[in-house]
TORBA-502869 format. One record per atom (N, C-alpha, C, CB): residue in three letters; atom name; x, y, z. Coordinates in pm, whole numbers. Glycine has a CB too. Layout:
<pts>
<r:ALA; a:CA; px:X; py:Y; pz:Z>
...
</pts>
This chain:
<pts>
<r:UNK; a:N; px:-3505; py:2167; pz:-1015>
<r:UNK; a:CA; px:-3376; py:2098; pz:-970>
<r:UNK; a:C; px:-3307; py:2041; pz:-1082>
<r:UNK; a:CB; px:-3401; py:1987; pz:-868>
<r:UNK; a:N; px:-3184; py:2066; pz:-1086>
<r:UNK; a:CA; px:-3105; py:2004; pz:-1202>
<r:UNK; a:C; px:-3081; py:1840; pz:-1177>
<r:UNK; a:CB; px:-2954; py:2085; pz:-1214>
<r:UNK; a:N; px:-3066; py:1782; pz:-1291>
<r:UNK; a:CA; px:-3055; py:1630; pz:-1277>
<r:UNK; a:C; px:-2932; py:1585; pz:-1184>
<r:UNK; a:CB; px:-3037; py:1564; pz:-1425>
<r:UNK; a:N; px:-2833; py:1648; pz:-1195>
<r:UNK; a:CA; px:-2720; py:1624; pz:-1119>
<r:UNK; a:C; px:-2743; py:1634; pz:-966>
<r:UNK; a:CB; px:-2617; py:1717; pz:-1161>
<r:UNK; a:N; px:-2797; py:1753; pz:-941>
<r:UNK; a:CA; px:-2852; py:1784; pz:-796>
<r:UNK; a:C; px:-2944; py:1677; pz:-754>
<r:UNK; a:CB; px:-2931; py:1923; pz:-787>
<r:UNK; a:N; px:-3039; py:1633; pz:-829>
<r:UNK; a:CA; px:-3135; py:1530; pz:-787>
<r:UNK; a:C; px:-3048; py:1408; pz:-773>
<r:UNK; a:CB; px:-3258; py:1508; pz:-890>
<r:UNK; a:N; px:-2953; py:1357; pz:-862>
<r:UNK; a:CA; px:-2876; py:1236; pz:-835>
<r:UNK; a:C; px:-2798; py:1246; pz:-723>
<r:UNK; a:CB; px:-2793; py:1199; pz:-941>
<r:UNK; a:N; px:-2729; py:1350; pz:-684>
<r:UNK; a:CA; px:-2635; py:1354; pz:-574>
<r:UNK; a:C; px:-2726; py:1370; pz:-434>
<r:UNK; a:CB; px:-2526; py:1482; pz:-599>
<r:UNK; a:N; px:-2850; py:1428; pz:-442>
<r:UNK; a:CA; px:-2949; py:1431; pz:-330>
<r:UNK; a:C; px:-2973; py:1295; pz:-295>
<r:UNK; a:CB; px:-3083; py:1501; pz:-364>
<r:UNK; a:N; px:-3003; py:1222; pz:-407>
<r:UNK; a:CA; px:-3053; py:1084; pz:-388>
<r:UNK; a:C; px:-2944; py:990; pz:-320>
<r:UNK; a:CB; px:-3095; py:1026; pz:-529>
<r:UNK; a:N; px:-2814; py:1007; pz:-377>
<r:UNK; a:CA; px:-2703; py:929; pz:-330>
<r:UNK; a:C; px:-2695; py:974; pz:-188>
<r:UNK; a:CB; px:-2568; py:950; pz:-414>
<r:UNK; a:N; px:-2678; py:1107; pz:-155>
<r:UNK; a:CA; px:-2647; py:1157; pz:-11>
<r:UNK; a:C; px:-2762; py:1093; pz:88>
<r:UNK; a:CB; px:-2649; py:1333; pz:-5>
<r:UNK; a:N; px:-2887; py:1091; pz:34>
<r:UNK; a:CA; px:-2991; py:1046; pz:140>
<r:UNK; a:C; px:-2972; py:902; pz:165>
<r:UNK; a:CB; px:-3143; py:1070; pz:94>
<r:UNK; a:N; px:-2943; py:816; pz:55>
<r:UNK; a:CA; px:-2918; py:673; pz:72>
<r:UNK; a:C; px:-2816; py:654; pz:186>
<r:UNK; a:CB; px:-2865; py:609; pz:-62>
<r:UNK; a:N; px:-2692; py:719; pz:151>
<r:UNK; a:CA; px:-2589; py:686; pz:242>
<r:UNK; a:C; px:-2618; py:743; pz:384>
<r:UNK; a:CB; px:-2457; py:738; pz:188>
<r:UNK; a:N; px:-2685; py:884; pz:390>
<r:UNK; a:CA; px:-2706; py:941; pz:522>
<r:UNK; a:C; px:-2796; py:846; pz:600>
<r:UNK; a:CB; px:-2767; py:1083; pz:513>
<r:UNK; a:N; px:-2889; py:775; pz:545>
<r:UNK; a:CA; px:-2981; py:688; pz:621>
<r:UNK; a:C; px:-2936; py:568; pz:674>
<r:UNK; a:CB; px:-3083; py:655; pz:547>
<r:UNK; a:N; px:-2835; py:515; pz:583>
<r:UNK; a:CA; px:-2757; py:377; pz:629>
<r:UNK; a:C; px:-2640; py:398; pz:721>
<r:UNK; a:CB; px:-2696; py:297; pz:501>
<r:UNK; a:N; px:-2614; py:525; pz:742>
<r:UNK; a:CA; px:-2480; py:548; pz:808>
<r:UNK; a:C; px:-2498; py:569; pz:965>
<r:UNK; a:CB; px:-2407; py:678; pz:742>
<r:UNK; a:N; px:-2412; py:513; pz:1034>
<r:UNK; a:CA; px:-2388; py:539; pz:1176>
<r:UNK; a:C; px:-2253; py:563; pz:1215>
<r:UNK; a:CB; px:-2434; py:434; pz:1253>
<r:UNK; a:N; px:-2231; py:686; pz:1277>
<r:UNK; a:CA; px:-2098; py:736; pz:1284>
<r:UNK; a:C; px:-2031; py:654; pz:1411>
<r:UNK; a:CB; px:-2098; py:904; pz:1303>
<r:UNK; a:N; px:-1922; py:622; pz:1379>
<r:UNK; a:CA; px:-1831; py:575; pz:1486>
<r:UNK; a:C; px:-1681; py:609; pz:1456>
<r:UNK; a:CB; px:-1848; py:420; pz:1504>
<r:UNK; a:N; px:-1607; py:626; pz:1561>
<r:UNK; a:CA; px:-1455; py:653; pz:1523>
<r:UNK; a:C; px:-1376; py:542; pz:1480>
<r:UNK; a:CB; px:-1381; py:708; pz:1635>
<r:UNK; a:N; px:-1268; py:556; pz:1396>
<r:UNK; a:CA; px:-1181; py:457; pz:1368>
<r:UNK; a:C; px:-1121; py:376; pz:1486>
<r:UNK; a:CB; px:-1082; py:515; pz:1294>
<r:UNK; a:N; px:-1091; py:466; pz:1588>
<r:UNK; a:CA; px:-1041; py:411; pz:1714>
<r:UNK; a:C; px:-1129; py:304; pz:1778>
<r:UNK; a:CB; px:-1022; py:520; pz:1811>
<r:UNK; a:N; px:-1260; py:333; pz:1781>
<r:UNK; a:CA; px:-1358; py:247; pz:1838>
<r:UNK; a:C; px:-1381; py:125; pz:1735>
<r:UNK; a:CB; px:-1492; py:331; pz:1868>
<r:UNK; a:N; px:-1390; py:152; pz:1618>
<r:UNK; a:CA; px:-1414; py:30; pz:1516>
<r:UNK; a:C; px:-1287; py:-45; pz:1484>
<r:UNK; a:CB; px:-1472; py:82; pz:1375>
<r:UNK; a:N; px:-1185; py:6; pz:1472>
<r:UNK; a:CA; px:-1059; py:-48; pz:1427>
<r:UNK; a:C; px:-934; py:-47; pz:1524>
<r:UNK; a:CB; px:-1025; py:26; pz:1309>
<r:UNK; a:N; px:-947; py:22; pz:1626>
<r:UNK; a:CA; px:-845; py:39; pz:1725>
<r:UNK; a:C; px:-724; py:109; pz:1679>
<r:UNK; a:CB; px:-807; py:-87; pz:1778>
<r:UNK; a:N; px:-756; py:203; pz:1572>
<r:UNK; a:CA; px:-652; py:287; pz:1510>
<r:UNK; a:C; px:-715; py:438; pz:1510>
<r:UNK; a:CB; px:-612; py:230; pz:1353>
<r:UNK; a:N; px:-627; py:541; pz:1522>
<r:UNK; a:CA; px:-674; py:659; pz:1521>
<r:UNK; a:C; px:-721; py:697; pz:1380>
<r:UNK; a:CB; px:-579; py:744; pz:1575>
<r:UNK; a:N; px:-664; py:645; pz:1271>
<r:UNK; a:CA; px:-708; py:672; pz:1149>
<r:UNK; a:C; px:-697; py:548; pz:1053>
<r:UNK; a:CB; px:-636; py:786; pz:1102>
<r:UNK; a:N; px:-815; py:509; pz:982>
<r:UNK; a:CA; px:-808; py:399; pz:889>
<r:UNK; a:C; px:-899; py:431; pz:775>
<r:UNK; a:CB; px:-845; py:265; pz:955>
<r:UNK; a:N; px:-844; py:442; pz:651>
<r:UNK; a:CA; px:-929; py:448; pz:536>
<r:UNK; a:C; px:-945; py:302; pz:470>
<r:UNK; a:CB; px:-868; py:553; pz:432>
<r:UNK; a:N; px:-1065; py:268; pz:415>
<r:UNK; a:CA; px:-1079; py:148; pz:368>
<r:UNK; a:C; px:-1196; py:158; pz:253>
<r:UNK; a:CB; px:-1108; py:52; pz:487>
<r:UNK; a:N; px:-1186; py:54; pz:159>
<r:UNK; a:CA; px:-1284; py:68; pz:65>
<r:UNK; a:C; px:-1437; py:30; pz:120>
<r:UNK; a:CB; px:-1240; py:-17; pz:-53>
<r:UNK; a:N; px:-1531; py:98; pz:69>
<r:UNK; a:CA; px:-1660; py:69; pz:137>
<r:UNK; a:C; px:-1717; py:-50; pz:94>
<r:UNK; a:CB; px:-1757; py:173; pz:118>
<r:UNK; a:N; px:-1805; py:-110; pz:177>
<r:UNK; a:CA; px:-1871; py:-236; pz:143>
<r:UNK; a:C; px:-1962; py:-206; pz:14>
<r:UNK; a:CB; px:-1959; py:-292; pz:271>
<r:UNK; a:N; px:-2007; py:-302; pz:-39>
<r:UNK; a:CA; px:-2113; py:-280; pz:-151>
<r:UNK; a:C; px:-2234; py:-232; pz:-87>
<r:UNK; a:CB; px:-2148; py:-411; pz:-235>
<r:UNK; a:N; px:-2297; py:-127; pz:-136>
<r:UNK; a:CA; px:-2422; py:-78; pz:-82>
<r:UNK; a:C; px:-2537; py:-161; pz:-124>
<r:UNK; a:CB; px:-2445; py:60; pz:-122>
<r:UNK; a:N; px:-2637; py:-176; pz:-24>
<r:UNK; a:CA; px:-2766; py:-231; pz:-47>
<r:UNK; a:C; px:-2860; py:-174; pz:27>
<r:UNK; a:CB; px:-2773; py:-362; pz:-27>
<r:UNK; a:N; px:-2988; py:-171; pz:-32>
<r:UNK; a:CA; px:-3104; py:-86; pz:25>
<r:UNK; a:C; px:-3109; py:-169; pz:171>
<r:UNK; a:CB; px:-3266; py:-90; pz:-79>
<r:UNK; a:N; px:-3141; py:-80; pz:268>
<r:UNK; a:CA; px:-3168; py:-137; pz:390>
<r:UNK; a:C; px:-3049; py:-170; pz:488>
<r:UNK; a:CB; px:-3238; py:-251; pz:362>
<r:UNK; a:N; px:-2931; py:-154; pz:421>
<r:UNK; a:CA; px:-2809; py:-187; pz:503>
<r:UNK; a:C; px:-2783; py:-88; pz:604>
<r:UNK; a:CB; px:-2688; py:-200; pz:420>
<r:UNK; a:N; px:-2700; py:-109; pz:701>
<r:UNK; a:CA; px:-2651; py:-16; pz:809>
<r:UNK; a:C; px:-2492; py:-41; pz:805>
<r:UNK; a:CB; px:-2723; py:-52; pz:965>
<r:UNK; a:N; px:-2427; py:80; pz:783>
<r:UNK; a:CA; px:-2294; py:55; pz:790>
<r:UNK; a:C; px:-2218; py:170; pz:873>
<r:UNK; a:CB; px:-2242; py:42; pz:649>
<r:UNK; a:N; px:-2125; py:122; pz:963>
<r:UNK; a:CA; px:-2060; py:212; pz:1062>
<r:UNK; a:C; px:-1921; py:268; pz:1003>
<r:UNK; a:CB; px:-2036; py:132; pz:1201>
<r:UNK; a:N; px:-1890; py:385; pz:1049>
<r:UNK; a:CA; px:-1770; py:450; pz:1002>
<r:UNK; a:C; px:-1750; py:605; pz:1026>
<r:UNK; a:CB; px:-1764; py:425; pz:860>
<r:UNK; a:N; px:-1657; py:670; pz:999>
<r:UNK; a:CA; px:-1636; py:797; pz:1009>
<r:UNK; a:C; px:-1669; py:886; pz:895>
<r:UNK; a:CB; px:-1517; py:810; pz:1041>
<r:UNK; a:N; px:-1610; py:1007; pz:885>
<r:UNK; a:CA; px:-1634; py:1100; pz:773>
<r:UNK; a:C; px:-1575; py:1036; pz:647>
<r:UNK; a:CB; px:-1570; py:1244; pz:800>
<r:UNK; a:N; px:-1466; py:969; pz:634>
<r:UNK; a:CA; px:-1399; py:921; pz:515>
<r:UNK; a:C; px:-1479; py:808; pz:473>
<r:UNK; a:CB; px:-1251; py:882; pz:536>
<r:UNK; a:N; px:-1526; py:715; pz:569>
<r:UNK; a:CA; px:-1628; py:602; pz:512>
<r:UNK; a:C; px:-1735; py:661; pz:452>
<r:UNK; a:CB; px:-1686; py:505; pz:616>
<r:UNK; a:N; px:-1807; py:766; pz:502>
<r:UNK; a:CA; px:-1914; py:826; pz:427>
<r:UNK; a:C; px:-1876; py:883; pz:309>
<r:UNK; a:CB; px:-1979; py:921; pz:498>
<r:UNK; a:N; px:-1769; py:955; pz:289>
<r:UNK; a:CA; px:-1743; py:1023; pz:176>
<r:UNK; a:C; px:-1710; py:911; pz:59>
<r:UNK; a:CB; px:-1626; py:1126; pz:205>
<r:UNK; a:N; px:-1639; py:810; pz:95>
<r:UNK; a:CA; px:-1602; py:700; pz:9>
<r:UNK; a:C; px:-1728; py:627; pz:-39>
<r:UNK; a:CB; px:-1508; py:604; pz:84>
<r:UNK; a:N; px:-1816; py:608; pz:41>
<r:UNK; a:CA; px:-1927; py:536; pz:10>
<r:UNK; a:C; px:-2021; py:622; pz:-97>
<r:UNK; a:CB; px:-1999; py:503; pz:145>
<r:UNK; a:N; px:-2016; py:745; pz:-70>
<r:UNK; a:CA; px:-2094; py:848; pz:-151>
<r:UNK; a:C; px:-2015; py:841; pz:-304>
<r:UNK; a:CB; px:-2086; py:1017; pz:-70>
<r:UNK; a:N; px:-1885; py:834; pz:-286>
<r:UNK; a:CA; px:-1804; py:837; pz:-410>
<r:UNK; a:C; px:-1828; py:720; pz:-494>
<r:UNK; a:CB; px:-1659; py:844; pz:-380>
<r:UNK; a:N; px:-1836; py:608; pz:-423>
<r:UNK; a:CA; px:-1856; py:465; pz:-484>
<r:UNK; a:C; px:-1984; py:450; pz:-562>
<r:UNK; a:CB; px:-1858; py:355; pz:-373>
<r:UNK; a:N; px:-2093; py:524; pz:-494>
<r:UNK; a:CA; px:-2234; py:537; pz:-563>
<r:UNK; a:C; px:-2239; py:639; pz:-668>
<r:UNK; a:CB; px:-2344; py:573; pz:-461>
<r:UNK; a:N; px:-2160; py:746; pz:-660>
<r:UNK; a:CA; px:-2140; py:822; pz:-768>
<r:UNK; a:C; px:-2098; py:758; pz:-900>
<r:UNK; a:CB; px:-2052; py:912; pz:-732>
<r:UNK; a:N; px:-1982; py:673; pz:-871>
<r:UNK; a:CA; px:-1930; py:606; pz:-986>
<r:UNK; a:C; px:-2013; py:503; pz:-1039>
<r:UNK; a:CB; px:-1806; py:550; pz:-959>
<r:UNK; a:N; px:-2099; py:432; pz:-955>
<r:UNK; a:CA; px:-2177; py:340; pz:-1008>
<r:UNK; a:C; px:-2297; py:426; pz:-1099>
<r:UNK; a:CB; px:-2231; py:246; pz:-887>
<r:UNK; a:N; px:-2336; py:546; pz:-1058>
<r:UNK; a:CA; px:-2432; py:610; pz:-1137>
<r:UNK; a:C; px:-2378; py:683; pz:-1251>
<r:UNK; a:CB; px:-2506; py:696; pz:-1059>
<r:UNK; a:N; px:-2258; py:665; pz:-1278>
<r:UNK; a:CA; px:-2179; py:725; pz:-1408>
<r:UNK; a:C; px:-2125; py:859; pz:-1373>
<r:UNK; a:CB; px:-2277; py:744; pz:-1542>
<r:UNK; a:N; px:-2118; py:903; pz:-1258>
<r:UNK; a:CA; px:-2065; py:1033; pz:-1224>
<r:UNK; a:C; px:-1928; py:1015; pz:-1174>
<r:UNK; a:CB; px:-2151; py:1105; pz:-1123>
<r:UNK; a:N; px:-1830; py:1045; pz:-1277>
<r:UNK; a:CA; px:-1700; py:1027; pz:-1253>
<r:UNK; a:C; px:-1617; py:1153; pz:-1217>
<r:UNK; a:CB; px:-1649; py:964; pz:-1363>
<r:UNK; a:N; px:-1693; py:1248; pz:-1177>
<r:UNK; a:CA; px:-1631; py:1380; pz:-1155>
<r:UNK; a:C; px:-1636; py:1416; pz:-1010>
<r:UNK; a:CB; px:-1700; py:1490; pz:-1238>
<r:UNK; a:N; px:-1628; py:1320; pz:-925>
<r:UNK; a:CA; px:-1635; py:1337; pz:-779>
<r:UNK; a:C; px:-1473; py:1354; pz:-723>
<r:UNK; a:CB; px:-1718; py:1195; pz:-710>
<r:UNK; a:N; px:-1456; py:1422; pz:-630>
<r:UNK; a:CA; px:-1324; py:1431; pz:-563>
<r:UNK; a:C; px:-1327; py:1446; pz:-405>
<r:UNK; a:CB; px:-1249; py:1551; pz:-622>
<r:UNK; a:N; px:-1261; py:1373; pz:-344>
<r:UNK; a:CA; px:-1248; py:1373; pz:-199>
<r:UNK; a:C; px:-1175; py:1517; pz:-152>
<r:UNK; a:CB; px:-1158; py:1237; pz:-153>
<r:UNK; a:N; px:-1232; py:1584; pz:-57>
<r:UNK; a:CA; px:-1167; py:1699; pz:-1>
<r:UNK; a:C; px:-1154; py:1698; pz:144>
<r:UNK; a:CB; px:-1234; py:1815; pz:-38>
<r:UNK; a:N; px:-1036; py:1730; pz:183>
<r:UNK; a:CA; px:-977; py:1742; pz:327>
<r:UNK; a:C; px:-1021; py:1878; pz:355>
<r:UNK; a:CB; px:-808; py:1721; pz:344>
<r:UNK; a:N; px:-1071; py:1891; pz:486>
<r:UNK; a:CA; px:-1108; py:2030; pz:535>
<r:UNK; a:C; px:-1101; py:2034; pz:673>
<r:UNK; a:CB; px:-1244; py:2076; pz:494>
<r:UNK; a:N; px:-1118; py:2160; pz:721>
<r:UNK; a:CA; px:-1138; py:2176; pz:876>
<r:UNK; a:C; px:-1267; py:2237; pz:899>
<r:UNK; a:CB; px:-1025; py:2265; pz:947>
<r:UNK; a:N; px:-1346; py:2172; pz:996>
<r:UNK; a:CA; px:-1473; py:2248; pz:1029>
<r:UNK; a:C; px:-1457; py:2379; pz:1097>
<r:UNK; a:CB; px:-1558; py:2167; pz:1115>
<r:UNK; a:N; px:-1575; py:2431; pz:1136>
<r:UNK; a:CA; px:-1566; py:2562; pz:1216>
<r:UNK; a:C; px:-1513; py:2532; pz:1351>
<r:UNK; a:CB; px:-1707; py:2635; pz:1230>
<r:UNK; a:N; px:-1493; py:2406; pz:1408>
<r:UNK; a:CA; px:-1431; py:2387; pz:1538>
<r:UNK; a:C; px:-1285; py:2358; pz:1519>
<r:UNK; a:CB; px:-1500; py:2276; pz:1616>
<r:UNK; a:N; px:-1234; py:2349; pz:1402>
<r:UNK; a:CA; px:-1092; py:2322; pz:1355>
<r:UNK; a:C; px:-1069; py:2178; pz:1357>
<r:UNK; a:CB; px:-985; py:2392; pz:1444>
<r:UNK; a:N; px:-1175; py:2093; pz:1350>
<r:UNK; a:CA; px:-1164; py:1947; pz:1347>
<r:UNK; a:C; px:-1133; py:1908; pz:1199>
<r:UNK; a:CB; px:-1300; py:1876; pz:1401>
<r:UNK; a:N; px:-1045; py:1811; pz:1183>
<r:UNK; a:CA; px:-1005; py:1754; pz:1040>
<r:UNK; a:C; px:-1138; py:1679; pz:1006>
<r:UNK; a:CB; px:-860; py:1644; pz:1039>
<r:UNK; a:N; px:-1163; py:1678; pz:856>
<r:UNK; a:CA; px:-1289; py:1637; pz:818>
<r:UNK; a:C; px:-1271; py:1596; pz:670>
<r:UNK; a:CB; px:-1395; py:1748; pz:842>
<r:UNK; a:N; px:-1348; py:1501; pz:624>
<r:UNK; a:CA; px:-1339; py:1454; pz:475>
<r:UNK; a:C; px:-1481; py:1464; pz:423>
<r:UNK; a:CB; px:-1280; py:1297; pz:458>
<r:UNK; a:N; px:-1497; py:1518; pz:304>
<r:UNK; a:CA; px:-1619; py:1529; pz:237>
<r:UNK; a:C; px:-1597; py:1493; pz:88>
<r:UNK; a:CB; px:-1676; py:1670; pz:254>
<r:UNK; a:N; px:-1713; py:1470; pz:20>
<r:UNK; a:CA; px:-1708; py:1435; pz:-125>
<r:UNK; a:C; px:-1763; py:1569; pz:-195>
<r:UNK; a:CB; px:-1803; py:1294; pz:-162>
<r:UNK; a:N; px:-1689; py:1614; pz:-312>
<r:UNK; a:CA; px:-1740; py:1719; pz:-383>
<r:UNK; a:C; px:-1759; py:1689; pz:-527>
<r:UNK; a:CB; px:-1659; py:1830; pz:-366>
<r:UNK; a:N; px:-1873; py:1734; pz:-584>
<r:UNK; a:CA; px:-1903; py:1706; pz:-720>
<r:UNK; a:C; px:-1963; py:1844; pz:-772>
<r:UNK; a:CB; px:-2006; py:1578; pz:-734>
<r:UNK; a:N; px:-1892; py:1896; pz:-862>
<r:UNK; a:CA; px:-1909; py:2033; pz:-919>
<r:UNK; a:C; px:-1972; py:2133; pz:-820>
<r:UNK; a:CB; px:-1998; py:2026; pz:-1046>
<r:UNK; a:N; px:-1913; py:2146; pz:-714>
<r:UNK; a:CA; px:-1931; py:2247; pz:-615>
<r:UNK; a:C; px:-2047; py:2206; pz:-519>
<r:UNK; a:CB; px:-1960; py:2384; pz:-684>
<r:UNK; a:N; px:-2110; py:2083; pz:-536>
<r:UNK; a:CA; px:-2201; py:2015; pz:-437>
<r:UNK; a:C; px:-2112; py:1935; pz:-344>
<r:UNK; a:CB; px:-2310; py:1919; pz:-510>
<r:UNK; a:N; px:-2155; py:1947; pz:-207>
<r:UNK; a:CA; px:-2063; py:1878; pz:-116>
<r:UNK; a:C; px:-2175; py:1774; pz:-48>
<r:UNK; a:CB; px:-1978; py:1990; pz:-1>
<r:UNK; a:N; px:-2118; py:1641; pz:-32>
<r:UNK; a:CA; px:-2191; py:1519; pz:40>
<r:UNK; a:C; px:-2120; py:1515; pz:160>
<r:UNK; a:CB; px:-2187; py:1372; pz:-36>
<r:UNK; a:N; px:-2174; py:1534; pz:270>
<r:UNK; a:CA; px:-2115; py:1555; pz:409>
<r:UNK; a:C; px:-2189; py:1477; pz:506>
<r:UNK; a:CB; px:-2117; py:1703; pz:454>
<r:UNK; a:N; px:-2131; py:1391; pz:587>
<r:UNK; a:CA; px:-2213; py:1315; pz:686>
<r:UNK; a:C; px:-2251; py:1400; pz:794>
<r:UNK; a:CB; px:-2142; py:1195; pz:742>
<r:UNK; a:N; px:-2217; py:1535; pz:807>
<r:UNK; a:CA; px:-2265; py:1616; pz:920>
<r:UNK; a:C; px:-2395; py:1686; pz:877>
<r:UNK; a:CB; px:-2156; py:1721; pz:966>
<r:UNK; a:N; px:-2431; py:1670; pz:746>
<r:UNK; a:CA; px:-2550; py:1758; pz:719>
<r:UNK; a:C; px:-2665; py:1643; pz:647>
<r:UNK; a:CB; px:-2501; py:1903; pz:603>
<r:UNK; a:N; px:-2780; py:1663; pz:691>
<r:UNK; a:CA; px:-2885; py:1586; pz:636>
<r:UNK; a:C; px:-2915; py:1588; pz:490>
<r:UNK; a:CB; px:-2995; py:1621; pz:698>
<r:UNK; a:N; px:-2881; py:1711; pz:438>
<r:UNK; a:CA; px:-2891; py:1720; pz:289>
<r:UNK; a:C; px:-2773; py:1759; pz:211>
<r:UNK; a:CB; px:-2990; py:1811; pz:256>
<r:UNK; a:N; px:-2785; py:1770; pz:78>
<r:UNK; a:CA; px:-2678; py:1820; pz:8>
<r:UNK; a:C; px:-2653; py:1958; pz:36>
<r:UNK; a:CB; px:-2696; py:1802; pz:-125>
<r:UNK; a:N; px:-2516; py:2005; pz:43>
<r:UNK; a:CA; px:-2463; py:2138; pz:66>
<r:UNK; a:C; px:-2381; py:2179; pz:-51>
<r:UNK; a:CB; px:-2382; py:2143; pz:194>
<r:UNK; a:N; px:-2355; py:2307; pz:-47>
<r:UNK; a:CA; px:-2272; py:2363; pz:-151>
<r:UNK; a:C; px:-2133; py:2407; pz:-83>
<r:UNK; a:CB; px:-2348; py:2488; pz:-222>
<r:UNK; a:N; px:-2027; py:2425; pz:-168>
<r:UNK; a:CA; px:-1900; py:2456; pz:-100>
<r:UNK; a:C; px:-1915; py:2600; pz:-49>
<r:UNK; a:CB; px:-1772; py:2440; pz:-197>
<r:UNK; a:N; px:-1984; py:2688; pz:-121>
<r:UNK; a:CA; px:-2004; py:2813; pz:-59>
<r:UNK; a:C; px:-2086; py:2821; pz:71>
<r:UNK; a:CB; px:-2062; py:2894; pz:-153>
<r:UNK; a:N; px:-2180; py:2738; pz:76>
<r:UNK; a:CA; px:-2264; py:2735; pz:206>
<r:UNK; a:C; px:-2179; py:2691; pz:337>
<r:UNK; a:CB; px:-2388; py:2628; pz:186>
<r:UNK; a:N; px:-2099; py:2585; pz:311>
<r:UNK; a:CA; px:-2015; py:2530; pz:412>
<r:UNK; a:C; px:-1889; py:2628; pz:441>
<r:UNK; a:CB; px:-1968; py:2386; pz:365>
<r:UNK; a:N; px:-1837; py:2707; pz:330>
<r:UNK; a:CA; px:-1735; py:2808; pz:362>
<r:UNK; a:C; px:-1798; py:2904; pz:448>
<r:UNK; a:CB; px:-1675; py:2876; pz:240>
<r:UNK; a:N; px:-1911; py:2953; pz:434>
<r:UNK; a:CA; px:-1978; py:3055; pz:521>
<r:UNK; a:C; px:-2004; py:2999; pz:657>
<r:UNK; a:CB; px:-2111; py:3105; pz:459>
<r:UNK; a:N; px:-2009; py:2872; pz:666>
<r:UNK; a:CA; px:-2039; py:2800; pz:797>
<r:UNK; a:C; px:-1901; py:2792; pz:870>
<r:UNK; a:CB; px:-2107; py:2645; pz:772>
<r:UNK; a:N; px:-1781; py:2816; pz:806>
<r:UNK; a:CA; px:-1658; py:2820; pz:887>
<r:UNK; a:C; px:-1568; py:2706; pz:835>
<r:UNK; a:CB; px:-1691; py:2804; pz:1045>
<r:UNK; a:N; px:-1606; py:2624; pz:726>
<r:UNK; a:CA; px:-1517; py:2513; pz:669>
<r:UNK; a:C; px:-1408; py:2573; pz:607>
<r:UNK; a:CB; px:-1586; py:2423; pz:569>
<r:UNK; a:N; px:-1281; py:2529; pz:632>
<r:UNK; a:CA; px:-1164; py:2570; pz:546>
<r:UNK; a:C; px:-1110; py:2448; pz:468>
<r:UNK; a:CB; px:-1047; py:2634; pz:637>
<r:UNK; a:N; px:-1107; py:2472; pz:340>
<r:UNK; a:CA; px:-1060; py:2374; pz:245>
<r:UNK; a:C; px:-922; py:2352; pz:241>
<r:UNK; a:CB; px:-1097; py:2406; pz:120>
<r:UNK; a:N; px:-868; py:2240; pz:246>
<r:UNK; a:CA; px:-725; py:2210; pz:261>
<r:UNK; a:C; px:-659; py:2148; pz:145>
<r:UNK; a:CB; px:-706; py:2124; pz:373>
<r:UNK; a:N; px:-728; py:2038; pz:96>
<r:UNK; a:CA; px:-654; py:1955; pz:-2>
<r:UNK; a:C; px:-766; py:1884; pz:-79>
<r:UNK; a:CB; px:-547; py:1849; pz:69>
<r:UNK; a:N; px:-751; py:1858; pz:-216>
<r:UNK; a:CA; px:-857; py:1799; pz:-289>
<r:UNK; a:C; px:-788; py:1679; pz:-375>
<r:UNK; a:CB; px:-933; py:1913; pz:-383>
<r:UNK; a:N; px:-850; py:1566; pz:-386>
<r:UNK; a:CA; px:-795; py:1468; pz:-468>
<r:UNK; a:C; px:-824; py:1475; pz:-615>
<r:UNK; a:CB; px:-836; py:1348; pz:-422>
<r:UNK; a:N; px:-764; py:1380; pz:-693>
<r:UNK; a:CA; px:-802; py:1390; pz:-824>
<r:UNK; a:C; px:-920; py:1324; pz:-851>
<r:UNK; a:CB; px:-708; py:1347; pz:-906>
<r:UNK; a:N; px:-953; py:1295; pz:-981>
<r:UNK; a:CA; px:-1078; py:1248; pz:-995>
<r:UNK; a:C; px:-1081; py:1084; pz:-1007>
<r:UNK; a:CB; px:-1137; py:1318; pz:-1115>
<r:UNK; a:N; px:-954; py:1023; pz:-1029>
<r:UNK; a:CA; px:-920; py:881; pz:-1008>
<r:UNK; a:C; px:-852; py:836; pz:-906>
<r:UNK; a:CB; px:-858; py:838; pz:-1098>
<r:UNK; a:N; px:-885; py:711; pz:-873>
<r:UNK; a:CA; px:-806; py:650; pz:-748>
<r:UNK; a:C; px:-656; py:667; pz:-798>
<r:UNK; a:CB; px:-846; py:473; pz:-710>
<r:UNK; a:N; px:-557; py:712; pz:-706>
<r:UNK; a:CA; px:-424; py:707; pz:-720>
<r:UNK; a:C; px:-370; py:858; pz:-781>
<r:UNK; a:CB; px:-392; py:580; pz:-815>
<r:UNK; a:N; px:-466; py:930; pz:-827>
<r:UNK; a:CA; px:-437; py:1062; pz:-867>
<r:UNK; a:C; px:-365; py:1146; pz:-759>
<r:UNK; a:CB; px:-563; py:1126; pz:-907>
<r:UNK; a:N; px:-277; py:1244; pz:-798>
<r:UNK; a:CA; px:-233; py:1333; pz:-679>
<r:UNK; a:C; px:-337; py:1423; pz:-617>
<r:UNK; a:CB; px:-121; py:1423; pz:-723>
<r:UNK; a:N; px:-309; py:1443; pz:-489>
<r:UNK; a:CA; px:-379; py:1546; pz:-413>
<r:UNK; a:C; px:-330; py:1675; pz:-434>
<r:UNK; a:CB; px:-375; py:1522; pz:-277>
<r:UNK; a:N; px:-413; py:1782; pz:-435>
<r:UNK; a:CA; px:-359; py:1923; pz:-455>
<r:UNK; a:C; px:-414; py:2007; pz:-331>
<r:UNK; a:CB; px:-412; py:1989; pz:-605>
<r:UNK; a:N; px:-312; py:2081; pz:-292>
<r:UNK; a:CA; px:-352; py:2191; pz:-187>
<r:UNK; a:C; px:-453; py:2288; pz:-244>
<r:UNK; a:CB; px:-224; py:2277; pz:-139>
<r:UNK; a:N; px:-535; py:2333; pz:-160>
<r:UNK; a:CA; px:-625; py:2447; pz:-188>
<r:UNK; a:C; px:-591; py:2564; pz:-105>
<r:UNK; a:CB; px:-768; py:2411; pz:-166>
<r:UNK; a:N; px:-583; py:2677; pz:-181>
<r:UNK; a:CA; px:-536; py:2807; pz:-108>
<r:UNK; a:C; px:-663; py:2891; pz:-87>
<r:UNK; a:CB; px:-421; py:2894; pz:-196>
</pts>
């Protein structure tokens, strides 16, 4: 297993174990709200939806010196809007217990819509 894959698997596992899914509507009374994740600590439990999961993973990637992560807006196989984190073709997704690849999720029916830049404030780009 490559060092990158090991690092990402570790990050995904930490976040996955501490994450409890809830909708923005239930948590904030809004249909959609993106916010900066709390500081991660071992044993913590944090609630949120797919964007909270992806942004927590991105925060931990940056702490680990992995500055090449990007947020990706996609549709799942059911047509539901979704957000994941991508790092060199690896996908960190709250819907899966382990690290996935872009190719494996594409074959599962994911459709990739837009991808962020590497830095906060960078433009988003459509994916064809």
